C-alpha positions in Angstrom: -11.1 -5.2 22.7 -7.5 -6.2 23.4 -5.5 -8.9 21.6 -8.5 -11.0 20.6 -11.1 -9.2 18.6 -10.5 -5.8 17.2 -12.7 -2.7 17.2 -13.5 -1.3 13.8 -12.3 2.1 12.9 -15.2 4.5 13.5 -14.9 8.1 12.3 -17.6 10.6 12.0 -16.3 13.0 9.4 -18.8 15.7 10.2 -16.9 17.3 13.1 -18.2 14.9 15.8 -16.0 12.5 17.7 -16.5 8.7 17.9 -18.3 7.7 21.1 -20.0 11.1 21.6 -23.7 11.6 21.4 -24.6 13.0 18.0 -26.3 16.4 17.7 -29.9 16.3 16.7 -30.3 15.0 13.2 -26.8 13.4 13.1 -26.2 9.7 12.7 -24.8 7.8 15.7 -22.0 5.4 15.0 -23.5 3.1 17.6 -26.7 3.0 15.6 -24.8 2.0 12.5 -22.8 -0.7 14.4 -26.1 -2.0 15.9 -27.5 -2.2 12.3 -24.4 -4.1 11.2 -25.1 -6.8 13.8 -27.9 -7.9 11.5 -25.4 -8.8 8.7 -25.0 -12.5 9.3 -22.4 -14.9 7.9 -24.7 -17.7 6.7 -22.1 -20.5 7.2 -21.2 -19.5 10.8 -24.5 -18.0 11.8 -22.8 -15.1 13.5 -22.8 -11.4 12.7 -20.1 -9.5 10.9 -19.4 -7.3 13.9 -18.7 -10.2 16.2 -16.6 -12.0 13.5 -14.4 -8.9 13.2 -15.3 -8.5 9.5 -16.3 -4.8 9.8 -13.1 -2.8 9.4 -14.5 0.7 9.6 -17.4 3.1 9.6 -17.3 6.7 8.5 -20.2 9.1 8.6 -20.3 12.2 6.5 -23.6 14.0 6.8 -26.3 11.5 5.7 -23.7 9.2 4.0 -22.3 6.2 5.8 -19.3 4.3 4.4 -18.7 0.8 5.7 -15.4 -0.9 5.1 -15.6 -4.7 5.5 -13.8 -7.8 4.6 -14.7 -11.5 4.0 -13.0 -14.5 5.6 -11.4 -15.4 2.2 -11.1 -13.6 -1.1 -13.1 -16.3 -3.0 -16.0 -16.2 -0.5 -19.2 -16.5 -2.6 -21.3 -14.4 -0.3 -19.6 -11.1 -1.2 -22.5 -9.5 -3.2 -25.0 -10.7 -0.6 -23.1 -9.0 2.2 -23.0 -5.6 0.4 -26.8 -5.9 -0.1 -27.3 -6.6 3.6 -25.1 -3.8 4.7 -26.9 -1.4 2.4 -30.3 -2.7 3.6 -29.7 -2.6 7.4 -27.6 0.5 7.6 -30.0 2.3 5.2 -32.7 1.7 7.8 -30.8 3.8 10.4 -32.5 7.2 11.0 -30.9 10.0 9.0 -29.0 7.7 6.6 -29.7 8.6 2.9 -26.8 6.8 1.3 -24.7 3.8 2.2 -21.4 3.1 0.5 -19.8 -0.4 0.9 -16.1 -0.9 0.5 -14.7 -4.4 0.4 -11.1 -4.8 1.3 -8.6 -7.6 2.0 -6.0 -5.3 3.5 -5.2 -6.3 6.1 -6.4 -9.9 5.5 -8.9 -11.2 8.0 -7.6 -13.6 10.6 -9.5 -15.5 13.4 -7.8 -13.2 16.0 -10.3 -10.5 15.0 -13.2 -12.6 16.3 -14.8 -11.3 19.6 -14.7 -13.3 22.8 -18.4 -13.9 22.6 -18.1 -15.3 19.0 -15.1 -17.4 20.0 -17.2 -19.0 22.8 -20.1 -19.6 20.4 -17.7 -21.2 17.9 -16.0 -23.3 20.6 -12.6 -21.6 20.0 
């Protein structure tokens, strides 16, 4: 994505490579990322992917680990976000378990916002 907006780290740990079509029965990283577009920041009305708040996705068999951040450590929507991630990613075919990992390292900055979200926010 260049300087503005950063792609999350995506790593299938089951022998596949990010960007490749999964073998039958495997979970596609693209499907997980699509599911994560339904996780919305209620204050901004934009999804966590466009806001650059998803830091990583790892797939290990039927388990998906999502590393995410919030715009600020004291953000009150933290528990709500984890529930949404579990709900939407859990609906992806083949997913049996979703693990959410909240991190503030590195801290989120507006530079992580995608071009489309920048336009929507008037930045």
